[in-house]
C-alpha positions in Angstrom: 26.6 12.0 6.5 27.9 8.4 7.0 29.7 6.6 4.2 27.9 4.6 1.5 27.3 1.0 2.3 27.1 1.5 6.1 24.8 -1.1 7.5 21.3 -0.6 8.7 22.1 -1.5 12.4 24.7 1.2 12.4 22.3 3.8 11.0 20.0 3.4 14.0 22.8 4.3 16.4 24.6 7.1 14.6 23.9 10.8 15.2 23.4 12.7 11.9 24.8 16.1 11.3 22.7 19.1 12.5 22.1 20.1 8.9 21.2 18.0 5.8 19.6 18.4 2.5 16.2 16.7 3.0 14.5 15.1 6.0 11.9 12.4 5.3 9.7 11.6 8.2 8.7 8.0 8.2 10.1 5.0 6.3 7.0 3.6 4.7 7.1 2.6 1.1 6.3 6.2 0.0 9.0 7.7 2.2 11.7 5.3 1.1 10.8 5.7 -2.6 11.0 9.5 -2.1 14.3 9.3 -0.2 15.9 6.9 -2.6 15.1 9.0 -5.6 16.3 12.2 -3.8 19.6 10.5 -2.9 19.9 9.2 -6.5 19.4 12.8 -7.7 22.3 14.0 -5.5 20.6 15.3 -2.4 21.7 14.6 1.2 18.8 12.6 2.7 18.0 11.4 6.2 15.0 9.2 6.8 13.7 9.4 10.4 11.7 6.4 11.6 10.1 6.1 15.0 9.9 2.3 14.9 12.7 -0.1 15.4 12.1 -1.5 11.9 11.7 0.3 8.5 8.7 -0.2 6.2 5.7 1.2 7.9 2.7 -1.0 7.1 5.0 -3.1 5.0 7.5 -4.1 7.7 8.1 -7.7 8.7 8.9 -9.0 12.1 9.9 -12.2 14.0 13.0 -14.4 14.0 11.7 -18.0 14.0 8.5 -17.2 12.1 8.8 -14.3 9.7 5.5 -12.4 9.9 4.0 -9.9 7.6 2.4 -6.7 9.1 0.5 -5.6 6.0 0.5 -6.0 2.2 -0.5 -9.4 0.8 -1.0 -9.0 -2.9 1.9 -7.9 -5.1 2.1 -7.7 -8.9 4.3 -6.2 -11.6 7.5 -6.7 -9.6 8.9 -9.7 -11.4 9.1 -8.5 -15.0 10.3 -5.6 -17.0 8.9 -3.4 -18.4 6.4 -2.9 -15.6 3.7 -0.3 -15.1 4.1 -0.6 -11.3 5.7 2.6 -10.0 7.4 0.6 -7.2 9.1 -1.7 -9.8 10.2 1.4 -11.7 11.7 3.0 -8.7 13.5 -0.2 -7.6 15.0 -0.3 -11.1 16.1 3.3 -11.0 17.8 2.6 -7.7 19.6 -0.5 -9.2 17.9 -3.0 -6.9 16.7 -6.4 -8.1 14.0 -8.2 -6.2 13.6 -12.0 -6.3 9.9 -12.9 -6.6 8.0 -16.2 -6.7 5.2 -16.2 -9.2 1.8 -17.8 -8.6 -1.4 -17.8 -10.5 -4.4 -18.6 -8.2 -5.9 -18.0 -4.8 -9.0 -19.3 -2.9 -12.2 -17.5 -2.3 -14.8 -18.6 0.3 -18.0 -16.8 -0.6 -21.8 -17.5 -0.7 -21.3 -19.2 -4.0 -19.0 -21.8 -2.5 -15.3 -22.6 -2.2 -13.6 -21.3 -5.3 -10.1 -21.6 -6.6 -9.7 -18.5 -8.8 -6.8 -18.0 -11.2 -5.4 -14.7 -12.5 -5.5 -14.5 -16.2 -8.8 -14.1 -18.1 -9.3 -17.7 -19.2 -9.1 -19.1 -15.6 -11.5 -16.5 -14.3 -13.9 -17.0 -17.2 -13.9 -20.8 -16.4 -15.1 -20.0 -12.9 -17.8 -17.6 -14.2 -18.9 -20.2 -16.7 -19.4 -22.8 -14.0 -21.2 -20.4 -11.6 -23.2 -18.1 -13.9 -23.2 -19.6 -17.4 -22.3 -18.3 -20.9 -24.2 -15.0 -20.7 -22.2 -13.9 -17.7 -19.0 -14.9 -19.4 -20.0 -12.8 -22.5 -20.8 -9.9 -20.2 -17.4 -10.1 -18.5 -15.6 -10.3 -21.9 -17.4 -7.1 -23.1 -16.4 -5.4 -19.8 -12.8 -6.3 -20.3 -12.9 -4.9 -23.8 -14.2 -1.6 -22.3 -11.3 -1.5 -19.8 -8.5 -2.2 -22.3 -8.3 1.3 -23.8 -8.6 2.9 -20.3 -5.7 0.7 -19.0 -3.7 1.6 -22.2 -4.3 5.3 -21.5 -3.1 5.0 -18.0 0.0 3.1 -19.2 0.7 5.9 -21.7 0.9 8.5 -18.9 3.0 6.8 -16.2 2.6 8.3 -12.7 6.3 8.9 -12.6 5.9 11.2 -15.6 3.8 13.6 -13.5 5.2 16.5 -11.5 3.5 18.2 -8.5 2.3 21.8 -8.9 3.1 21.8 -12.6 0.5 22.6 -15.3 -1.1 19.3 -16.1 -1.9 20.4 -19.7 1.8 21.2 -20.3 2.7 17.8 -19.0 0.2 16.1 -21.3 1.4 18.1 -24.3 5.0 17.0 -23.8 3.8 13.4 -24.2 1.4 14.2 -27.0 2.7 11.6 -29.3 2.2 8.8 -26.8 -1.2 10.1 -25.6 -2.9 11.0 -28.9 -4.2 7.5 -29.6 -5.7 7.4 -26.1 -7.6 10.7 -25.9 -11.0 9.1 -26.0 -10.3 6.9 -23.0 -8.4 9.5 -20.9 -11.7 11.1 -19.6 -12.1 8.1 -17.4 -8.7 8.4 -15.7 -9.7 10.9 -13.0 -13.1 9.4 -12.1 -14.5 6.5 -10.1 -14.7 2.9 -11.2 -18.3 2.5 -10.1 -20.0 4.2 -13.1 -18.1 2.0 -15.5 -19.2 -1.1 -13.6 -22.8 0.2 -13.4 -22.9 0.8 -17.1 -21.5 -2.6 -18.2 -22.0 -5.3 -15.6 -25.4 -6.6 -14.5 -24.6 -10.1 -13.3 -24.7 -10.1 -9.4 -21.6 -12.2 -8.9 -19.5 -10.2 -11.3 -20.5 -7.0 -9.6 -19.8 -8.4 -6.2 -16.4 -9.7 -7.4 -15.4 -6.3 -8.7 -16.6 -4.6 -5.5 -14.4 -7.0 -3.5 -11.3 -6.3 -5.6 -11.8 -2.6 -5.3 -12.2 -2.8 -1.5 -9.1 -5.0 -1.1 -7.0 -2.4 -3.1 -8.4 0.9 -2.0 -10.4 0.4 1.3 -13.4 1.7 -0.5 -16.2 0.1 -2.6 -16.2 0.4 -6.4 -18.3 3.6 -6.2 -15.3 5.4 -4.6 -12.3 3.6 -6.1 -10.2 5.3 -8.8 -11.0 4.0 -12.3 -7.4 4.4 -13.6 -6.0 2.3 -10.8 -8.5 -0.5 -11.2 -8.3 -0.5 -15.0 -4.5 -0.8 -14.7 -4.8 -3.6 -12.2 -7.4 -5.5 -14.3 -5.1 -5.0 -17.3 -2.3 -6.8 -15.4 -4.3 -9.5 -13.7 -6.4 -10.6 -16.7 -3.7 -10.8 -19.4 -3.3 -14.3 -20.9 0.1 -14.8 -19.1 -0.8 -12.9 -15.9 0.6 -13.9 -12.6 1.0 -12.5 -9.1 4.3 -12.0 -7.4 5.4 -12.9 -3.9 8.7 -11.2 -2.9 11.0 -13.9 -1.6 11.4 -13.1 2.1 8.1 -11.2 2.2 7.3 -7.5 2.4 10.5 -7.0 4.4 12.5 -7.9 1.2 10.9 -5.1 -0.7 11.6 -2.6 2.2 15.2 -3.7 2.5 15.7 -3.4 -1.3 14.6 0.3 -1.0 16.8 0.8 2.0 19.8 -0.6 0.0 19.0 1.7 -2.8 18.8 4.7 -0.5 22.1 3.8 1.2 23.9 2.9 -2.1 23.2 6.5 -3.2 24.5 8.1 0.0 21.2 8.4 1.9 20.7 7.5 5.6 18.0 5.8 7.6 17.8 6.4 11.3 15.5 4.1 13.3 14.0 4.8 16.8 14.0 8.5 15.9 10.6 9.9 16.6 9.9 13.4 15.3 8.3 15.7 17.9 7.7 18.7 15.7 8.5 20.4 12.4 10.7 23.5 12.8 9.4 26.5 10.9 10.8 30.0 10.0 7.6 31.8 9.4 5.8 29.6 7.0 8.9 27.8 5.7 10.0 24.4 7.0 13.6 24.4 8.1 14.0 21.1 9.9 12.6 18.9 12.7 13.0 18.4 16.4 13.1 14.8 17.7 11.6 13.6 21.0 15.1 13.3 22.2 15.5 17.0 21.9 17.9 16.8 18.9 17.3 19.3 16.2 18.2 18.6 12.5 17.9 21.5 10.0 17.3 20.8 6.3 16.5 22.6 3.0 13.3 20.5 2.7 11.1 18.3 4.9 8.9 15.5 3.6 6.3 13.8 5.8 5.4 10.2 4.9 3.1 10.1 8.0 -0.6 10.1 7.5 -2.4 13.4 7.3 -3.6 13.5 10.9 -0.2 12.6 12.3 1.4 15.1 10.1 -0.8 17.9 11.3 0.2 17.1 14.9 3.8 18.0 14.0 2.8 21.5 13.0 1.9 24.6 15.1 -1.9 25.3 15.1 -1.5 28.9 14.0 0.2 28.2 10.6 -1.8 27.7 7.4 -5.0 27.4 9.5 -7.4 26.9 6.6 -5.4 24.1 5.1 -4.9 22.5 8.5 -8.6 22.7 9.3 -9.5 21.2 5.9 -7.0 18.4 6.0 -7.9 17.7 9.7 -11.5 17.0 8.7 -10.4 14.2 6.2 -12.6 11.2 6.8 -10.8 7.9 7.7 -11.2 4.4 6.4 -12.0 1.7 9.0 -9.4 -0.2 10.9 -8.3 -3.8 11.2 -8.3 -7.0 13.3 -5.2 -9.1 12.8 -4.3 -12.7 13.5 -0.7 -14.0 13.3 -0.1 -17.7 13.7 2.8 -20.2 13.6 1.4 -23.8 13.1 2.2 -27.4 12.2 1.9 -27.9 8.5 1.8 -31.7 8.6 -0.7 -33.1 6.0 -1.6 -29.6 4.7 0.0 -29.9 1.2 -2.6 -28.1 -0.9 -3.1 -24.8 1.0 -3.2 -21.7 -1.2 -1.1 -18.7 -0.4 -4.2 -16.5 -0.1 -7.8 -17.1 0.9 -10.4 -14.4 0.9 -13.6 -15.0 2.8 -16.9 -13.0 2.3 -19.8 -13.8 4.5 -22.8 -12.2 2.9 -22.6 -10.1 -0.3 -25.9 -8.4 0.5 -24.5 -6.9 3.7 -22.1 -5.0 1.6 -18.4 -5.5 1.2 -17.6 -2.8 3.8 -19.7 -4.3 6.6 -17.8 -5.1 9.7 -16.3 -8.6 10.0 -17.9 -9.5 6.6 -14.6 -10.1 4.9 -11.3 -11.7 5.9 -8.0 -12.0 4.0 -5.8 -14.9 5.0 -2.2 -15.2 3.7 0.2 -18.2 4.3 3.4 -17.0 2.6 5.4 -20.1 3.7 3.3 -22.0 1.2 5.5 -20.4 -1.5 8.6 -19.4 0.5 9.4 -22.1 3.1 12.2 -19.9 4.5 9.6 -17.8 6.3 8.8 -20.6 8.8 10.7 -23.4 10.5 10.8 -26.8 8.6 7.4 -28.5 8.6 5.5 -25.4 9.8 3.6 -22.5 8.3 3.4 -18.8 9.1 0.0 -17.1 8.7 -1.3 -13.5 8.7 -5.0 -12.8 8.5 -6.8 -9.5 8.7 -10.2 -7.9 8.3 -9.6 -5.4 5.4 -10.4 -1.9 6.8 -13.9 -2.9 8.1 -13.3 -2.8 11.9 -14.9 0.3 13.6 -12.5 2.3 15.7 -15.4 3.4 17.9 -15.6 0.0 19.5 -12.0 0.3 20.8 -11.7 4.0 21.6 -10.6 4.6 25.1 -10.0 0.9 26.0 -7.0 0.0 28.1 -5.1 -2.8 26.4 -4.4 -4.5 29.7 -8.1 -4.4 30.9 -10.4 -7.5 31.1 -12.9 -5.6 28.9 -10.3 -5.3 26.1 -9.2 -8.9 26.4 -12.8 -10.1 26.2 -13.7 -7.8 23.2 -10.5 -8.9 21.3 -11.4 -12.5 21.8 -15.0 -12.0 20.6 -14.1 -9.9 17.6 -11.2 -12.1 16.5 -13.4 -15.2 16.6 -14.2 -14.5 12.9 -10.7 -15.6 12.0 -11.1 -19.0 13.7 -14.5 -19.5 12.1 -13.0 -19.0 8.7 -9.8 -21.1 9.2 -11.7 -24.0 10.7 -13.6 -24.4 7.5 -10.3 -25.5 5.9 -8.2 -26.7 8.8 -10.6 -28.0 11.5 -7.9 -28.6 14.1 -6.0 -25.3 13.5 -6.1 -24.3 17.1 -4.4 -27.6 18.2 -1.7 -27.1 15.5 -0.6 -23.6 16.7 2.5 -22.9 18.7 2.3 -19.1 18.2 -1.0 -17.1 18.4 -1.1 -13.3 18.2 -4.5 -11.5 18.0 -4.4 -7.8 17.1 -7.0 -5.0 17.2 -7.2 -1.4 16.0 -5.2 -0.4 19.1 -2.5 -2.9 18.0 -2.6 -1.4 14.5 -2.2 2.1 15.8 0.5 1.2 18.2 2.9 -0.5 15.8 2.1 1.4 12.6 1.7 4.9 14.1 -1.5 5.5 12.2 -4.5 7.6 13.2 -7.2 5.5 14.8 -5.6 2.4 13.3 -7.0 3.5 9.9 -6.1 2.2 6.5 -5.9 5.8 5.4 -8.2 8.6 4.1 -11.6 7.7 2.9 -11.6 10.0 -0.1 -14.0 8.7 -2.8 -12.8 9.1 -6.4 -16.2 10.3 -7.4 -15.7 13.3 -5.1 -12.3 14.3 -6.5 -8.7 13.3 -6.4 -6.5 12.9 -3.3 -4.7 16.1 -2.3 -1.3 16.5 -3.9 2.1 16.3 -2.3 2.6 20.1 -1.9 1.4 22.1 1.1 0.9 25.8 1.8 4.2 25.7 3.8 7.3 26.4 1.8 9.7 23.4 1.4 7.3 21.2 3.3 6.0 18.2 1.4 3.9 15.1 2.0 3.8 11.7 0.4 2.1 8.4 1.2 -1.5 7.2 1.3 -2.8 10.6 2.3 -1.7 12.1 -1.0 -2.3 11.6 -4.7 -2.7 8.9 -6.1 -3.9 7.4 -2.8 -4.0 4.1 -1.0 -2.1 1.0 -2.0 1.5 0.1 -2.7 1.8 1.4 -6.3 0.1 4.7 -5.4 2.3 5.4 -2.4 5.4 4.6 -4.4 4.2 7.1 -7.0 3.5 9.7 -4.4 7.1 9.4 -3.1 8.3 10.0 -6.7 6.1 13.0 -7.1 7.5 14.6 -4.0 11.1 13.8 -5.1 10.3 15.4 -8.5 9.1 18.5 -6.9 12.3 18.9 -4.9 14.8 17.8 -7.6 13.1 19.6 -10.6 12.2 18.8 -14.1 15.7 18.1 -15.5 16.3 15.3 -12.9 12.9 13.9 -13.5 13.5 13.8 -17.3 16.8 12.0 -16.8 15.0 9.4 -14.6 12.3 8.8 -17.2 14.8 8.4 -20.0 16.9 6.0 -17.9 13.7 3.8 -17.4 12.5 4.2 -21.0 9.2 5.8 -19.9 
């Protein structure tokens, strides 16, 4: 292994030893969290990343303009204590993250152009204006219902769980903390939709909750996990609530995790695409890279999505599991727009704007929702002086079938991309009529682009596994010493869940004693 503190550029050139402790396939947030905790726990760790940049869906790119490839909404990173598993892992790795706090964002919806603040008072003021006092009272009652559920979720931190262990035994060990929350704990494993159906009648409130669920999980509220949403609502609607933008963007979060990995002796190798997992019977013993290099290890963890992971395994092993996981349904894909543009006279732009065309079509309807982020509004270092950088995307509502089999260099592809991406310009021109004339960089992306740069199946957001039909599969597999983490595993899609999945895989490898030391060091 290379010495601690070796730089990231060097790690992409070095050749690792033929044997190591743990191989992590993929440097997404889940994989980096897993690898960092393993290194902290004393394991030799090598992270193998096919791309030239770490971070998976959270990587940043560009030199003049600093573009975001994925996550837009961050919370729970700028304060401690925090219930965000990512914040907990960064703290465990000794990494501080500079964030810029903000408290509102814009929504363009059938009700009009709204400036909506986080924090209950600001949101209630919007509801009062749109729907009147009865809707405000309904929302207040709903928040009272969610409070004990959020408290129950906080009392059982995701980092306190271990894979494959008896859940009841884990609960009993935390009995003192959990006893006051027993009544609310029945909601933690279910879907959010039934709670909404029981307590919200106002159409705008129901649409609003459905939108938030879709932005977080890629599924409407009927399929989104209740514990995740109750926790998020508990954070967003506190009196002093705020959202966090990591200074430097998503890349800053990724690089903090890389620093934590390397500071503990772990290694990241870029441009190192894994061809297959090496097995001895039904036990993982390492990987073979596309270059032909073989690396042996005591454990192998895949942070790739479930479909990509299965392609790394021989068809004849664990057939039933492979068949079952191969049939996992996928969320929709994305259209993307990246811009660099003249900011002259645009002094009151929000960092985020969410557009919804028609509530009645359903939040999952294709090109019916767009998310726009302009991070340079908060962090001017992400764009040249006097200019802004923008990332817009359709949140997991673009059908893969429209793009299947198209050649990216063909006229048919170019025409379809232009037609489908028109939705971005329609939204942006509502706020900046001359946006096209202001641009010096325009990059339109499709599901093919999403698949190409993020190495994800069909450009998908991840598995479409509704919470009302059961939890996401765990991080264990039928193959010995072969683990998974990331958005295809419990707790599911989103930054906090994938961070937690990385921790769960690390706990499984390191054991209970190491996990207990981690929890004690964090005061969890």
